[in-house]
mmCIF file as Biopython writes it, N, C-alpha, C and O atoms, coordinates in Angstrom:
data_model
#
loop_
_atom_site.group_PDB
_atom_site.id
_atom_site.type_symbol
_atom_site.label_atom_id
_atom_site.label_alt_id
_atom_site.label_comp_id
_atom_site.label_asym_id
_atom_site.label_entity_id
_atom_site.label_seq_id
_atom_site.pdbx_PDB_ins_code
_atom_site.Cartn_x
_atom_site.Cartn_y
_atom_site.Cartn_z
_atom_site.occupancy
_atom_site.B_iso_or_equiv
_atom_site.auth_seq_id
_atom_site.auth_asym_id
_atom_site.pdbx_PDB_model_num
ATOM 1   N N  . UNK A ? 1  ? 30.857 -13.300 31.901  1.0 0.0 1  A 1 
ATOM 2   C CA . UNK A ? 1  ? 31.636 -13.958 31.347  1.0 0.0 1  A 1 
ATOM 3   C C  . UNK A ? 1  ? 30.562 -14.233 29.805  1.0 0.0 1  A 1 
ATOM 4   O O  . UNK A ? 1  ? 31.032 -14.269 28.667  1.0 0.0 1  A 1 
ATOM 5   N N  . UNK A ? 2  ? 29.285 -14.377 30.095  1.0 0.0 2  A 1 
ATOM 6   C CA . UNK A ? 2  ? 28.626 -14.071 28.901  1.0 0.0 2  A 1 
ATOM 7   C C  . UNK A ? 2  ? 28.522 -12.734 28.399  1.0 0.0 2  A 1 
ATOM 8   O O  . UNK A ? 2  ? 28.541 -12.649 27.172  1.0 0.0 2  A 1 
ATOM 9   N N  . UNK A ? 3  ? 28.432 -11.837 28.948  1.0 0.0 3  A 1 
ATOM 10  C CA . UNK A ? 3  ? 28.554 -10.440 28.033  1.0 0.0 3  A 1 
ATOM 11  C C  . UNK A ? 3  ? 29.977 -10.358 27.701  1.0 0.0 3  A 1 
ATOM 12  O O  . UNK A ? 3  ? 30.160 -9.488  26.849  1.0 0.0 3  A 1 
ATOM 13  N N  . UNK A ? 4  ? 31.224 -11.047 28.127  1.0 0.0 4  A 1 
ATOM 14  C CA . UNK A ? 4  ? 32.396 -10.800 27.201  1.0 0.0 4  A 1 
ATOM 15  C C  . UNK A ? 4  ? 32.267 -11.780 26.177  1.0 0.0 4  A 1 
ATOM 16  O O  . UNK A ? 4  ? 32.760 -11.429 25.105  1.0 0.0 4  A 1 
ATOM 17  N N  . UNK A ? 5  ? 31.753 -12.890 26.201  1.0 0.0 5  A 1 
ATOM 18  C CA . UNK A ? 5  ? 31.337 -13.780 24.934  1.0 0.0 5  A 1 
ATOM 19  C C  . UNK A ? 5  ? 30.615 -12.778 23.663  1.0 0.0 5  A 1 
ATOM 20  O O  . UNK A ? 5  ? 30.886 -12.911 22.470  1.0 0.0 5  A 1 
ATOM 21  N N  . UNK A ? 6  ? 29.805 -11.931 24.133  1.0 0.0 6  A 1 
ATOM 22  C CA . UNK A ? 6  ? 28.892 -11.371 23.299  1.0 0.0 6  A 1 
ATOM 23  C C  . UNK A ? 6  ? 29.750 -10.365 22.606  1.0 0.0 6  A 1 
ATOM 24  O O  . UNK A ? 6  ? 29.813 -10.221 21.385  1.0 0.0 6  A 1 
ATOM 25  N N  . UNK A ? 7  ? 30.395 -9.693  23.491  1.0 0.0 7  A 1 
ATOM 26  C CA . UNK A ? 7  ? 31.337 -8.567  22.996  1.0 0.0 7  A 1 
ATOM 27  C C  . UNK A ? 7  ? 32.326 -8.778  22.047  1.0 0.0 7  A 1 
ATOM 28  O O  . UNK A ? 7  ? 32.544 -8.032  21.092  1.0 0.0 7  A 1 
ATOM 29  N N  . UNK A ? 8  ? 32.960 -9.858  22.330  1.0 0.0 8  A 1 
ATOM 30  C CA . UNK A ? 8  ? 33.801 -10.797 21.302  1.0 0.0 8  A 1 
ATOM 31  C C  . UNK A ? 8  ? 33.368 -11.620 20.090  1.0 0.0 8  A 1 
ATOM 32  O O  . UNK A ? 8  ? 34.101 -12.222 19.304  1.0 0.0 8  A 1 
ATOM 33  N N  . UNK A ? 9  ? 32.076 -11.531 20.089  1.0 0.0 9  A 1 
ATOM 34  C CA . UNK A ? 9  ? 31.570 -11.997 18.777  1.0 0.0 9  A 1 
ATOM 35  C C  . UNK A ? 9  ? 31.143 -10.959 18.228  1.0 0.0 9  A 1 
ATOM 36  O O  . UNK A ? 9  ? 31.259 -10.870 17.006  1.0 0.0 9  A 1 
ATOM 37  N N  . UNK A ? 10 ? 30.569 -9.955  18.936  1.0 0.0 10 A 1 
ATOM 38  C CA . UNK A ? 10 ? 30.264 -8.480  17.954  1.0 0.0 10 A 1 
ATOM 39  C C  . UNK A ? 10 ? 31.633 -8.004  17.688  1.0 0.0 10 A 1 
ATOM 40  O O  . UNK A ? 10 ? 31.646 -7.514  16.559  1.0 0.0 10 A 1 
ATOM 41  N N  . UNK A ? 11 ? 32.702 -7.946  18.207  1.0 0.0 11 A 1 
ATOM 42  C CA . UNK A ? 11 ? 33.769 -7.378  17.363  1.0 0.0 11 A 1 
ATOM 43  C C  . UNK A ? 11 ? 34.251 -8.395  16.494  1.0 0.0 11 A 1 
ATOM 44  O O  . UNK A ? 11 ? 34.888 -8.003  15.516  1.0 0.0 11 A 1 
ATOM 45  N N  . UNK A ? 12 ? 34.099 -9.513  16.629  1.0 0.0 12 A 1 
ATOM 46  C CA . UNK A ? 12 ? 34.928 -10.692 15.448  1.0 0.0 12 A 1 
ATOM 47  C C  . UNK A ? 12 ? 33.789 -10.550 13.923  1.0 0.0 12 A 1 
ATOM 48  O O  . UNK A ? 12 ? 34.175 -10.626 12.757  1.0 0.0 12 A 1 
ATOM 49  N N  . UNK A ? 13 ? 32.447 -10.344 14.361  1.0 0.0 13 A 1 
ATOM 50  C CA . UNK A ? 13 ? 31.515 -10.011 13.332  1.0 0.0 13 A 1 
ATOM 51  C C  . UNK A ? 13 ? 31.969 -8.714  12.549  1.0 0.0 13 A 1 
ATOM 52  O O  . UNK A ? 13 ? 32.013 -8.714  11.319  1.0 0.0 13 A 1 
ATOM 53  N N  . UNK A ? 14 ? 32.368 -7.401  13.448  1.0 0.0 14 A 1 
ATOM 54  C CA . UNK A ? 14 ? 32.779 -6.187  12.785  1.0 0.0 14 A 1 
ATOM 55  C C  . UNK A ? 14 ? 33.678 -6.557  12.027  1.0 0.0 14 A 1 
ATOM 56  O O  . UNK A ? 14 ? 33.487 -6.342  10.830  1.0 0.0 14 A 1 
ATOM 57  N N  . UNK A ? 15 ? 34.707 -7.103  12.359  1.0 0.0 15 A 1 
ATOM 58  C CA . UNK A ? 15 ? 35.819 -7.532  11.698  1.0 0.0 15 A 1 
ATOM 59  C C  . UNK A ? 15 ? 35.801 -7.822  10.484  1.0 0.0 15 A 1 
ATOM 60  O O  . UNK A ? 15 ? 36.236 -7.179  9.529   1.0 0.0 15 A 1 
ATOM 61  N N  . UNK A ? 16 ? 35.187 -9.002  10.528  1.0 0.0 16 A 1 
ATOM 62  C CA . UNK A ? 16 ? 34.938 -9.823  9.265   1.0 0.0 16 A 1 
ATOM 63  C C  . UNK A ? 16 ? 34.431 -9.000  8.288   1.0 0.0 16 A 1 
ATOM 64  O O  . UNK A ? 16 ? 34.901 -8.921  7.153   1.0 0.0 16 A 1 
ATOM 65  N N  . UNK A ? 17 ? 33.048 -8.104  8.887   1.0 0.0 17 A 1 
ATOM 66  C CA . UNK A ? 17 ? 32.358 -7.385  7.546   1.0 0.0 17 A 1 
ATOM 67  C C  . UNK A ? 17 ? 33.368 -6.280  7.087   1.0 0.0 17 A 1 
ATOM 68  O O  . UNK A ? 17 ? 33.282 -5.787  5.963   1.0 0.0 17 A 1 
ATOM 69  N N  . UNK A ? 18 ? 34.218 -5.948  7.885   1.0 0.0 18 A 1 
ATOM 70  C CA . UNK A ? 18 ? 35.124 -4.785  7.386   1.0 0.0 18 A 1 
ATOM 71  C C  . UNK A ? 18 ? 36.168 -5.166  6.320   1.0 0.0 18 A 1 
ATOM 72  O O  . UNK A ? 18 ? 36.536 -4.423  5.410   1.0 0.0 18 A 1 
ATOM 73  N N  . UNK A ? 19 ? 36.611 -6.462  6.557   1.0 0.0 19 A 1 
ATOM 74  C CA . UNK A ? 19 ? 37.530 -7.315  5.677   1.0 0.0 19 A 1 
ATOM 75  C C  . UNK A ? 19 ? 36.805 -7.497  4.323   1.0 0.0 19 A 1 
ATOM 76  O O  . UNK A ? 19 ? 37.308 -7.193  3.241   1.0 0.0 19 A 1 
ATOM 77  N N  . UNK A ? 20 ? 35.686 -7.976  4.479   1.0 0.0 20 A 1 
ATOM 78  C CA . UNK A ? 20 ? 34.870 -8.029  3.486   1.0 0.0 20 A 1 
ATOM 79  C C  . UNK A ? 20 ? 34.633 -6.829  2.420   1.0 0.0 20 A 1 
ATOM 80  O O  . UNK A ? 20 ? 34.938 -6.944  1.233   1.0 0.0 20 A 1 
ATOM 81  N N  . UNK A ? 21 ? 34.189 -5.937  2.850   1.0 0.0 21 A 1 
ATOM 82  C CA . UNK A ? 21 ? 33.770 -4.394  2.414   1.0 0.0 21 A 1 
ATOM 83  C C  . UNK A ? 21 ? 35.021 -3.640  1.625   1.0 0.0 21 A 1 
ATOM 84  O O  . UNK A ? 21 ? 34.985 -3.121  0.509   1.0 0.0 21 A 1 
ATOM 85  N N  . UNK A ? 22 ? 36.306 -3.756  2.686   1.0 0.0 22 A 1 
ATOM 86  C CA . UNK A ? 22 ? 37.752 -3.522  1.998   1.0 0.0 22 A 1 
ATOM 87  C C  . UNK A ? 22 ? 37.961 -4.438  0.922   1.0 0.0 22 A 1 
ATOM 88  O O  . UNK A ? 22 ? 38.357 -3.912  -0.118  1.0 0.0 22 A 1 
ATOM 89  N N  . UNK A ? 23 ? 37.800 -5.631  0.909   1.0 0.0 23 A 1 
ATOM 90  C CA . UNK A ? 23 ? 38.154 -6.193  -0.526  1.0 0.0 23 A 1 
ATOM 91  C C  . UNK A ? 23 ? 37.155 -5.974  -1.599  1.0 0.0 23 A 1 
ATOM 92  O O  . UNK A ? 23 ? 37.616 -5.939  -2.740  1.0 0.0 23 A 1 
ATOM 93  N N  . UNK A ? 24 ? 35.743 -5.805  -1.443  1.0 0.0 24 A 1 
ATOM 94  C CA . UNK A ? 24 ? 34.850 -5.310  -2.426  1.0 0.0 24 A 1 
ATOM 95  C C  . UNK A ? 24 ? 35.826 -3.930  -2.897  1.0 0.0 24 A 1 
ATOM 96  O O  . UNK A ? 24 ? 36.434 -3.940  -3.968  1.0 0.0 24 A 1 
ATOM 97  N N  . UNK A ? 25 ? 35.874 -2.873  -2.039  1.0 0.0 25 A 1 
ATOM 98  C CA . UNK A ? 25 ? 36.217 -1.701  -2.356  1.0 0.0 25 A 1 
ATOM 99  C C  . UNK A ? 25 ? 37.578 -1.897  -3.393  1.0 0.0 25 A 1 
ATOM 100 O O  . UNK A ? 25 ? 37.751 -1.030  -4.249  1.0 0.0 25 A 1 
ATOM 101 N N  . UNK A ? 26 ? 38.301 -2.764  -3.326  1.0 0.0 26 A 1 
ATOM 102 C CA . UNK A ? 26 ? 39.646 -3.007  -4.089  1.0 0.0 26 A 1 
ATOM 103 C C  . UNK A ? 26 ? 39.509 -3.563  -5.370  1.0 0.0 26 A 1 
ATOM 104 O O  . UNK A ? 26 ? 40.224 -3.200  -6.304  1.0 0.0 26 A 1 
ATOM 105 N N  . UNK A ? 27 ? 38.431 -4.623  -5.503  1.0 0.0 27 A 1 
ATOM 106 C CA . UNK A ? 27 ? 37.898 -5.274  -6.791  1.0 0.0 27 A 1 
ATOM 107 C C  . UNK A ? 27 ? 36.746 -4.743  -7.766  1.0 0.0 27 A 1 
ATOM 108 O O  . UNK A ? 27 ? 36.561 -5.073  -8.937  1.0 0.0 27 A 1 
ATOM 109 N N  . UNK A ? 28 ? 36.052 -3.882  -7.026  1.0 0.0 28 A 1 
ATOM 110 C CA . UNK A ? 28 ? 35.026 -3.448  -7.896  1.0 0.0 28 A 1 
ATOM 111 C C  . UNK A ? 28 ? 35.160 -1.996  -8.281  1.0 0.0 28 A 1 
ATOM 112 O O  . UNK A ? 28 ? 36.011 -1.244  -7.805  1.0 0.0 28 A 1 
ATOM 113 N N  . UNK A ? 29 ? 34.291 -1.673  -9.146  1.0 0.0 29 A 1 
ATOM 114 C CA . UNK A ? 29 ? 34.700 -0.229  -9.765  1.0 0.0 29 A 1 
ATOM 115 C C  . UNK A ? 29 ? 33.941 0.697   -8.734  1.0 0.0 29 A 1 
ATOM 116 O O  . UNK A ? 29 ? 33.094 0.301   -7.933  1.0 0.0 29 A 1 
ATOM 117 N N  . UNK A ? 30 ? 34.230 1.543   -8.834  1.0 0.0 30 A 1 
ATOM 118 C CA . UNK A ? 30 ? 34.047 2.892   -7.721  1.0 0.0 30 A 1 
ATOM 119 C C  . UNK A ? 30 ? 32.244 2.727   -7.701  1.0 0.0 30 A 1 
ATOM 120 O O  . UNK A ? 30 ? 31.535 2.299   -6.790  1.0 0.0 30 A 1 
ATOM 121 N N  . UNK A ? 31 ? 31.873 3.212   -8.989  1.0 0.0 31 A 1 
ATOM 122 C CA . UNK A ? 31 ? 30.454 3.489   -9.260  1.0 0.0 31 A 1 
ATOM 123 C C  . UNK A ? 31 ? 29.607 2.068   -8.658  1.0 0.0 31 A 1 
ATOM 124 O O  . UNK A ? 31 ? 28.613 2.228   -7.950  1.0 0.0 31 A 1 
ATOM 125 N N  . UNK A ? 32 ? 30.067 0.778   -8.986  1.0 0.0 32 A 1 
ATOM 126 C CA . UNK A ? 32 ? 29.492 -0.481  -8.583  1.0 0.0 32 A 1 
ATOM 127 C C  . UNK A ? 32 ? 29.363 -0.670  -7.164  1.0 0.0 32 A 1 
ATOM 128 O O  . UNK A ? 32 ? 28.366 -1.135  -6.611  1.0 0.0 32 A 1 
ATOM 129 N N  . UNK A ? 33 ? 30.611 -0.217  -6.501  1.0 0.0 33 A 1 
ATOM 130 C CA . UNK A ? 33 ? 30.917 -0.501  -4.887  1.0 0.0 33 A 1 
ATOM 131 C C  . UNK A ? 33 ? 30.075 0.687   -4.332  1.0 0.0 33 A 1 
ATOM 132 O O  . UNK A ? 33 ? 29.542 0.556   -3.230  1.0 0.0 33 A 1 
ATOM 133 N N  . UNK A ? 34 ? 29.930 1.849   -5.049  1.0 0.0 34 A 1 
ATOM 134 C CA . UNK A ? 34 ? 28.943 2.856   -4.212  1.0 0.0 34 A 1 
ATOM 135 C C  . UNK A ? 34 ? 27.429 2.241   -4.194  1.0 0.0 34 A 1 
ATOM 136 O O  . UNK A ? 34 ? 26.720 2.173   -3.190  1.0 0.0 34 A 1 
ATOM 137 N N  . UNK A ? 35 ? 27.117 1.851   -5.370  1.0 0.0 35 A 1 
ATOM 138 C CA . UNK A ? 35 ? 25.816 1.403   -5.432  1.0 0.0 35 A 1 
ATOM 139 C C  . UNK A ? 35 ? 25.574 -0.055  -4.753  1.0 0.0 35 A 1 
ATOM 140 O O  . UNK A ? 35 ? 24.455 -0.513  -4.523  1.0 0.0 35 A 1 
ATOM 141 N N  . UNK A ? 36 ? 26.718 -0.664  -4.489  1.0 0.0 36 A 1 
ATOM 142 C CA . UNK A ? 36 ? 26.475 -1.939  -3.757  1.0 0.0 36 A 1 
ATOM 143 C C  . UNK A ? 36 ? 26.384 -1.335  -2.288  1.0 0.0 36 A 1 
ATOM 144 O O  . UNK A ? 36 ? 25.517 -1.754  -1.521  1.0 0.0 36 A 1 
ATOM 145 N N  . UNK A ? 37 ? 27.035 -0.622  -2.009  1.0 0.0 37 A 1 
ATOM 146 C CA . UNK A ? 37 ? 26.819 0.283   -0.522  1.0 0.0 37 A 1 
ATOM 147 C C  . UNK A ? 37 ? 25.442 0.565   -0.362  1.0 0.0 37 A 1 
ATOM 148 O O  . UNK A ? 37 ? 24.693 0.096   0.495   1.0 0.0 37 A 1 
ATOM 149 N N  . UNK A ? 38 ? 25.135 1.475   -1.376  1.0 0.0 38 A 1 
ATOM 150 C CA . UNK A ? 38 ? 23.633 2.111   -0.838  1.0 0.0 38 A 1 
ATOM 151 C C  . UNK A ? 38 ? 22.826 0.954   -0.829  1.0 0.0 38 A 1 
ATOM 152 O O  . UNK A ? 38 ? 22.094 1.010   0.158   1.0 0.0 38 A 1 
ATOM 153 N N  . UNK A ? 39 ? 22.638 -0.039  -1.468  1.0 0.0 39 A 1 
ATOM 154 C CA . UNK A ? 39 ? 22.066 -0.827  -1.362  1.0 0.0 39 A 1 
ATOM 155 C C  . UNK A ? 39 ? 22.041 -1.589  -0.356  1.0 0.0 39 A 1 
ATOM 156 O O  . UNK A ? 39 ? 20.960 -2.112  -0.084  1.0 0.0 39 A 1 
ATOM 157 N N  . UNK A ? 40 ? 22.875 -1.792  0.243   1.0 0.0 40 A 1 
ATOM 158 C CA . UNK A ? 40 ? 23.501 -2.431  1.424   1.0 0.0 40 A 1 
ATOM 159 C C  . UNK A ? 40 ? 22.586 -1.836  2.469   1.0 0.0 40 A 1 
ATOM 160 O O  . UNK A ? 40 ? 21.648 -2.410  3.023   1.0 0.0 40 A 1 
ATOM 161 N N  . UNK A ? 41 ? 23.101 -0.307  2.696   1.0 0.0 41 A 1 
ATOM 162 C CA . UNK A ? 41 ? 22.766 0.409   3.659   1.0 0.0 41 A 1 
ATOM 163 C C  . UNK A ? 41 ? 20.941 0.720   3.822   1.0 0.0 41 A 1 
ATOM 164 O O  . UNK A ? 41 ? 20.338 1.121   4.817   1.0 0.0 41 A 1 
ATOM 165 N N  . UNK A ? 42 ? 20.411 0.373   2.485   1.0 0.0 42 A 1 
ATOM 166 C CA . UNK A ? 42 ? 18.927 0.611   2.226   1.0 0.0 42 A 1 
ATOM 167 C C  . UNK A ? 42 ? 18.202 -0.614  2.559   1.0 0.0 42 A 1 
ATOM 168 O O  . UNK A ? 42 ? 16.982 -0.488  2.662   1.0 0.0 42 A 1 
ATOM 169 N N  . UNK A ? 43 ? 18.683 -1.728  2.741   1.0 0.0 43 A 1 
ATOM 170 C CA . UNK A ? 43 ? 18.238 -2.799  2.843   1.0 0.0 43 A 1 
ATOM 171 C C  . UNK A ? 43 ? 17.343 -3.060  4.559   1.0 0.0 43 A 1 
ATOM 172 O O  . UNK A ? 43 ? 17.836 -2.802  5.657   1.0 0.0 43 A 1 
ATOM 173 N N  . UNK A ? 44 ? 16.376 -3.456  4.371   1.0 0.0 44 A 1 
ATOM 174 C CA . UNK A ? 44 ? 15.748 -3.693  5.574   1.0 0.0 44 A 1 
ATOM 175 C C  . UNK A ? 44 ? 15.536 -5.099  5.753   1.0 0.0 44 A 1 
ATOM 176 O O  . UNK A ? 44 ? 16.463 -5.804  5.356   1.0 0.0 44 A 1 
ATOM 177 N N  . UNK A ? 45 ? 14.423 -5.754  6.315   1.0 0.0 45 A 1 
ATOM 178 C CA . UNK A ? 45 ? 13.843 -6.981  6.194   1.0 0.0 45 A 1 
ATOM 179 C C  . UNK A ? 45 ? 14.181 -7.559  4.702   1.0 0.0 45 A 1 
ATOM 180 O O  . UNK A ? 45 ? 14.885 -8.559  4.561   1.0 0.0 45 A 1 
ATOM 181 N N  . UNK A ? 46 ? 13.698 -6.947  3.757   1.0 0.0 46 A 1 
ATOM 182 C CA . UNK A ? 46 ? 13.976 -7.583  2.181   1.0 0.0 46 A 1 
ATOM 183 C C  . UNK A ? 46 ? 14.921 -6.822  2.010   1.0 0.0 46 A 1 
ATOM 184 O O  . UNK A ? 46 ? 15.132 -5.641  2.283   1.0 0.0 46 A 1 
ATOM 185 N N  . UNK A ? 47 ? 15.747 -8.004  1.292   1.0 0.0 47 A 1 
ATOM 186 C CA . UNK A ? 47 ? 16.938 -7.572  0.206   1.0 0.0 47 A 1 
ATOM 187 C C  . UNK A ? 47 ? 16.513 -6.735  -0.908  1.0 0.0 47 A 1 
ATOM 188 O O  . UNK A ? 47 ? 15.368 -6.762  -1.358  1.0 0.0 47 A 1 
ATOM 189 N N  . UNK A ? 48 ? 17.627 -5.846  -1.430  1.0 0.0 48 A 1 
ATOM 190 C CA . UNK A ? 48 ? 17.100 -4.853  -2.257  1.0 0.0 48 A 1 
ATOM 191 C C  . UNK A ? 48 ? 16.741 -5.575  -3.836  1.0 0.0 48 A 1 
ATOM 192 O O  . UNK A ? 48 ? 16.053 -5.064  -4.720  1.0 0.0 48 A 1 
ATOM 193 N N  . UNK A ? 49 ? 17.442 -6.920  -3.868  1.0 0.0 49 A 1 
ATOM 194 C CA . UNK A ? 49 ? 17.146 -7.372  -5.249  1.0 0.0 49 A 1 
ATOM 195 C C  . UNK A ? 49 ? 15.837 -7.813  -5.358  1.0 0.0 49 A 1 
ATOM 196 O O  . UNK A ? 49 ? 15.471 -8.158  -6.481  1.0 0.0 49 A 1 
ATOM 197 N N  . UNK A ? 50 ? 15.168 -7.867  -4.573  1.0 0.0 50 A 1 
ATOM 198 C CA . UNK A ? 50 ? 13.883 -8.307  -3.892  1.0 0.0 50 A 1 
ATOM 199 C C  . UNK A ? 50 ? 12.798 -7.203  -4.376  1.0 0.0 50 A 1 
ATOM 200 O O  . UNK A ? 50 ? 11.865 -7.262  -5.176  1.0 0.0 50 A 1 
ATOM 201 N N  . UNK A ? 51 ? 13.409 -5.978  -3.399  1.0 0.0 51 A 1 
ATOM 202 C CA . UNK A ? 51 ? 12.661 -4.887  -3.757  1.0 0.0 51 A 1 
ATOM 203 C C  . UNK A ? 51 ? 12.463 -4.341  -5.035  1.0 0.0 51 A 1 
ATOM 204 O O  . UNK A ? 51 ? 11.419 -3.766  -5.341  1.0 0.0 51 A 1 
ATOM 205 N N  . UNK A ? 52 ? 13.790 -4.551  -6.097  1.0 0.0 52 A 1 
ATOM 206 C CA . UNK A ? 52 ? 13.746 -4.050  -7.219  1.0 0.0 52 A 1 
ATOM 207 C C  . UNK A ? 52 ? 13.002 -4.781  -8.320  1.0 0.0 52 A 1 
ATOM 208 O O  . UNK A ? 52 ? 12.570 -4.315  -9.374  1.0 0.0 52 A 1 
ATOM 209 N N  . UNK A ? 53 ? 12.939 -6.111  -7.826  1.0 0.0 53 A 1 
ATOM 210 C CA . UNK A ? 53 ? 11.993 -6.845  -8.880  1.0 0.0 53 A 1 
ATOM 211 C C  . UNK A ? 53 ? 10.340 -6.467  -8.573  1.0 0.0 53 A 1 
ATOM 212 O O  . UNK A ? 53 ? 9.499  -6.461  -9.472  1.0 0.0 53 A 1 
ATOM 213 N N  . UNK A ? 54 ? 10.056 -6.174  -7.232  1.0 0.0 54 A 1 
ATOM 214 C CA . UNK A ? 54 ? 8.759  -5.830  -6.880  1.0 0.0 54 A 1 
ATOM 215 C C  . UNK A ? 54 ? 8.483  -4.500  -7.493  1.0 0.0 54 A 1 
ATOM 216 O O  . UNK A ? 54 ? 7.520  -4.386  -8.251  1.0 0.0 54 A 1 
ATOM 217 N N  . UNK A ? 55 ? 9.312  -3.406  -7.201  1.0 0.0 55 A 1 
ATOM 218 C CA . UNK A ? 55 ? 9.191  -2.373  -7.881  1.0 0.0 55 A 1 
ATOM 219 C C  . UNK A ? 55 ? 9.132  -2.310  -9.606  1.0 0.0 55 A 1 
ATOM 220 O O  . UNK A ? 55 ? 8.376  -1.528  -10.183 1.0 0.0 55 A 1 
ATOM 221 N N  . UNK A ? 56 ? 9.766  -2.967  -10.110 1.0 0.0 56 A 1 
ATOM 222 C CA . UNK A ? 56 ? 9.712  -3.494  -11.571 1.0 0.0 56 A 1 
ATOM 223 C C  . UNK A ? 56 ? 8.404  -4.275  -12.036 1.0 0.0 56 A 1 
ATOM 224 O O  . UNK A ? 56 ? 7.987  -4.253  -13.193 1.0 0.0 56 A 1 
ATOM 225 N N  . UNK A ? 57 ? 7.768  -5.020  -10.907 1.0 0.0 57 A 1 
ATOM 226 C CA . UNK A ? 57 ? 6.518  -5.516  -11.068 1.0 0.0 57 A 1 
ATOM 227 C C  . UNK A ? 57 ? 5.324  -4.652  -11.145 1.0 0.0 57 A 1 
ATOM 228 O O  . UNK A ? 57 ? 4.426  -4.667  -11.987 1.0 0.0 57 A 1 
ATOM 229 N N  . UNK A ? 58 ? 5.498  -3.808  -9.989  1.0 0.0 58 A 1 
ATOM 230 C CA . UNK A ? 58 ? 4.646  -2.647  -10.063 1.0 0.0 58 A 1 
ATOM 231 C C  . UNK A ? 58 ? 4.486  -1.658  -11.080 1.0 0.0 58 A 1 
ATOM 232 O O  . UNK A ? 58 ? 3.412  -1.148  -11.400 1.0 0.0 58 A 1 
ATOM 233 N N  . UNK A ? 59 ? 5.507  -1.433  -11.528 1.0 0.0 59 A 1 
ATOM 234 C CA . UNK A ? 59 ? 5.991  -0.370  -12.719 1.0 0.0 59 A 1 
ATOM 235 C C  . UNK A ? 59 ? 5.050  -0.707  -14.169 1.0 0.0 59 A 1 
ATOM 236 O O  . UNK A ? 59 ? 4.482  0.057   -14.950 1.0 0.0 59 A 1 
ATOM 237 N N  . UNK A ? 60 ? 5.172  -2.187  -14.131 1.0 0.0 60 A 1 
ATOM 238 C CA . UNK A ? 60 ? 4.739  -2.821  -15.546 1.0 0.0 60 A 1 
ATOM 239 C C  . UNK A ? 60 ? 3.256  -2.727  -15.443 1.0 0.0 60 A 1 
ATOM 240 O O  . UNK A ? 60 ? 2.497  -2.319  -16.321 1.0 0.0 60 A 1 
ATOM 241 N N  . UNK A ? 61 ? 2.908  -3.208  -14.116 1.0 0.0 61 A 1 
ATOM 242 C CA . UNK A ? 61 ? 1.233  -3.178  -13.832 1.0 0.0 61 A 1 
ATOM 243 C C  . UNK A ? 61 ? 0.862  -1.945  -14.168 1.0 0.0 61 A 1 
ATOM 244 O O  . UNK A ? 61 ? 0.183  -1.825  -15.188 1.0 0.0 61 A 1 
ATOM 245 N N  . UNK A ? 62 ? 1.203  -0.819  -13.433 1.0 0.0 62 A 1 
ATOM 246 C CA . UNK A ? 62 ? 0.952  0.726   -13.298 1.0 0.0 62 A 1 
ATOM 247 C C  . UNK A ? 62 ? 1.037  1.051   -15.065 1.0 0.0 62 A 1 
ATOM 248 O O  . UNK A ? 62 ? 0.015  1.397   -15.658 1.0 0.0 62 A 1 
ATOM 249 N N  . UNK A ? 63 ? 2.162  0.919   -15.679 1.0 0.0 63 A 1 
ATOM 250 C CA . UNK A ? 63 ? 2.097  0.945   -16.878 1.0 0.0 63 A 1 
ATOM 251 C C  . UNK A ? 63 ? 1.100  0.273   -17.828 1.0 0.0 63 A 1 
ATOM 252 O O  . UNK A ? 63 ? 0.720  0.778   -18.884 1.0 0.0 63 A 1 
ATOM 253 N N  . UNK A ? 64 ? 0.744  -0.830  -17.383 1.0 0.0 64 A 1 
ATOM 254 C CA . UNK A ? 64 ? -0.314 -1.506  -18.704 1.0 0.0 64 A 1 
ATOM 255 C C  . UNK A ? 64 ? -1.763 -1.074  -18.363 1.0 0.0 64 A 1 
ATOM 256 O O  . UNK A ? 64 ? -2.758 -1.085  -19.088 1.0 0.0 64 A 1 
ATOM 257 N N  . UNK A ? 65 ? -1.598 -0.626  -16.851 1.0 0.0 65 A 1 
ATOM 258 C CA . UNK A ? 65 ? -3.334 -0.074  -16.408 1.0 0.0 65 A 1 
ATOM 259 C C  . UNK A ? 65 ? -3.622 1.353   -16.976 1.0 0.0 65 A 1 
ATOM 260 O O  . UNK A ? 65 ? -4.738 1.823   -17.196 1.0 0.0 65 A 1 
ATOM 261 N N  . UNK A ? 66 ? -2.217 2.054   -17.205 1.0 0.0 66 A 1 
ATOM 262 C CA . UNK A ? 66 ? -2.888 3.282   -17.550 1.0 0.0 66 A 1 
ATOM 263 C C  . UNK A ? 66 ? -2.694 3.290   -19.258 1.0 0.0 66 A 1 
ATOM 264 O O  . UNK A ? 66 ? -3.369 4.139   -19.840 1.0 0.0 66 A 1 
ATOM 265 N N  . UNK A ? 67 ? -2.035 2.622   -19.897 1.0 0.0 67 A 1 
ATOM 266 C CA . UNK A ? 67 ? -1.955 2.349   -21.418 1.0 0.0 67 A 1 
ATOM 267 C C  . UNK A ? 67 ? -3.344 1.615   -21.804 1.0 0.0 67 A 1 
ATOM 268 O O  . UNK A ? 67 ? -3.843 1.896   -22.894 1.0 0.0 67 A 1 
ATOM 269 N N  . UNK A ? 68 ? -4.083 0.548   -20.829 1.0 0.0 68 A 1 
ATOM 270 C CA . UNK A ? 68 ? -5.360 0.033   -21.250 1.0 0.0 68 A 1 
ATOM 271 C C  . UNK A ? 68 ? -6.292 1.224   -21.062 1.0 0.0 68 A 1 
ATOM 272 O O  . UNK A ? 68 ? -7.244 1.257   -21.842 1.0 0.0 68 A 1 
ATOM 273 N N  . UNK A ? 69 ? -6.194 2.209   -20.169 1.0 0.0 69 A 1 
ATOM 274 C CA . UNK A ? 69 ? -7.212 3.508   -19.926 1.0 0.0 69 A 1 
ATOM 275 C C  . UNK A ? 69 ? -7.609 4.421   -21.181 1.0 0.0 69 A 1 
ATOM 276 O O  . UNK A ? 69 ? -8.660 5.036   -21.363 1.0 0.0 69 A 1 
ATOM 277 N N  . UNK A ? 70 ? -6.415 4.331   -22.037 1.0 0.0 70 A 1 
ATOM 278 C CA . UNK A ? 70 ? -6.255 5.589   -23.044 1.0 0.0 70 A 1 
ATOM 279 C C  . UNK A ? 70 ? -6.534 4.559   -24.507 1.0 0.0 70 A 1 
ATOM 280 O O  . UNK A ? 70 ? -6.516 5.064   -25.630 1.0 0.0 70 A 1 
#
């Protein structure tokens, strides 16, 4: 009984996500949709938006440290 419930939940979550992705593919430009899919597939525990912010901060720090030395 519990296994059937887990499988039903899995199918419903998969269906919902497929519907959401299909809707985005119809409303976004192809390049934006491709970027969205790449970001979502690359995400782990930290969302891609936060990873970009961290990356930008590190770039600014390294750039500032490099220019300070010259």
